[in-house]
N, C-alpha and C positions, 0 to 999 in steps of 0.2 A: 284323385288328390291324396288318398292315402299315400300312392307309389311317392309322389311328389314330394312328400314332406319325408318319407323314408329316406330318397335320396340326398335331400336336402340336410338333414341330419348325418348319413354315411359320411357326405363330402364334407362335413366339419368337422365332423371324428378325425377324418383322414388328415385334415388339415393341423388340426390340434396335434396329433399323432408324430406328424410330420416337421412339425416347427418346435418341439419338445426337445430333440437332441440338438437342435440349433442354438439353441437358448441356453442349454448347459456348457455348450463350448464358448459361449459367448462371454463368460465371467470374467469381469474385470479383475478378480484377482491374482490371476495363473502367473506364478512365477515364471522368469526368464530364465537361460542358462548362457552365461557369459563367461568365458574360459573357463576356470575353475571355482565358480561361483552358482549356486542354484539355490534357489527358492532362498535369496537375500542371506545366505550363508557360505562362506569362505569355508570349502571343505579341505582344503590344502593349509594344514598350518604354519606358521612363520618358525623359523629356528628358536626366536626366542620363548614363542609359545610351546617348542618341544622343551627347550629348558628350563621352564619353569614347570611342566608337567611332570617332568625327570623329577626334578628338585621334590617338588610336591609328592612324588611315589616313593622318594628314597633310593632312586636309583640311579643318580645323576652320577656321570664320571668323575673322576676324578682329575685334576688336573693334567696327570702324568699322561692319563687315556687321552684325554684331551689333546695334549700335542702331540698322542703318537699317533691319533688320527689325522690330526692337521700334515704330520709329515707324510701319512699314508697317500692323503690326497695331494698333497705337492709332488711326491712322486710318481702317482699315474698322471697330472698334469704334464709333467714335461717328459713323459711317455707319448702321449698323447700328440706334445708337439712334434717332438722327433720323427713320431710315424708321419703326421702331414705333412713334414718337410721332406720327408720321403717320398713320399707318395707325389708331392708337386715336383720333386726333379726328375721321376721318372717320367 
């Protein structure tokens, strides 16, 4: 009889130990990841947020620097377009 009680106790303990990790993973509040959103937070700031943070930190570019950057981006875009056109004709 003592062996039976010991076996029942051991089996109960085993079931509890097996069920504990499963219950931990079944937590309802586990955040999902979709694109750049993780844990319900957007981890990629928008351009407006970056500009606002730069102004707040006192490191915002001057208007002439912004124009220079825009010109650089336009030039790179044109280069990419020319490159893709050359690739499509080959």
